[in-house]
N, C-alpha and C positions, 0 to 999 in steps of 0.2 A: 608861701614861706619867706618870713621875711627875715632870717637870720638865714647862712649856713654857718657851720660851725666847724673847726678847724681843731684837732686837738693833738696836742702832744705830745709823746713823741712824732714824729710823722710817720706810717709805713705807709707800705708801698703801692696800696691800692688806696684809687682815689674814685667814691663814690660817683654812678651815674645822673645822681641828682643833686651831687653835690652844685654851688654854683659858681665858686670859686674854678677859675680854669689851671691846668698846669704849673702857668705859667708862671699865674701867680702865688700858688702856693711852692712852687719853688722860689720867687724872692721871696719868702716870706726866710722859707729855711733860709738863705743865703744870710738874711740879715740876723737871724738869731745864731748862726756858727761863726760867723767874721766878728760879730761885735765880744770885746771879751770885756769882763767885771777888769777894773784897771791895779785889783789892787791882788787877784790869786791870779791870772791870766788865762784864767777859764772862760769860753763864752758864754752867753745867755745862755742857749740847750745843754748845755751840760751844765750850767748853774742848775736846770732847771728851774727859772725864776717865771716863765707860764707853763702856766697851764692848757690853757685854750686861747683862737680868736674867731671870733666870728665878723662876719663879715654880710651888710646889708650893701647890696644894691641900688634901694629905687631912695635909699638917704644915703648911700653913698658912702658911707663910715665900715669899721674897721674896730671892731673893739677888744682891747686885749684881758684877759682875765692872767692877774698874776697867781701864783703857788698860793693856797693860803696857807698849806703847812711852811713853806719858806723854800731852802734849796733843797738839792738833792743830797751835797755835802757834804758830811757835817766838817767838814773846815770852813766852812762859807756857814755854817747857819745862824751868826751874830752879824752877818749883815746890817748895819746901822741905819739907824732912818735916813741920815743922811746919807751916806752911802747910797741908800739904796734907791736915793729917788734921781740924785744923778746917772744913774744908770737906766732909770724908767727915762728922764729929758731923753738921754742921749739915743735911746731907743724910739724911743719916738720920732726923733728927726732922722734917726736912718729909715725906716716907717713911711714917713712925707716925702724923705726922695725917696722913696722907690714906686710909693705911691699921691703923687702931688696931687690927684684927684678925689683924693681919700682925707676926710676926715679922722685922723685915728684919737682914741680914747682908752682911758685904761678906767679896769670896774675894780 
């Protein structure tokens, strides 16, 4: 299996076939919970901007899939492209800081 998949929201169960270890999942949760949208002050996790993450251990790659339906909060459903781009840039920087040996790509 090339990629391991991590779906939002995180559940307490971690699959035994999951190649992401628990500390990696906790770091991802931490980033998504602490990084806030500048305008709404909601965390990235609360906004529902990220649908899932996939990890390839062999390629040292973390793929981040954004939610194609947009944010889950009605108040934030009109996030502009420039604002969304800035949020993605901040999220990329935080993930790269937590996982300096991985390449982070948004899909």
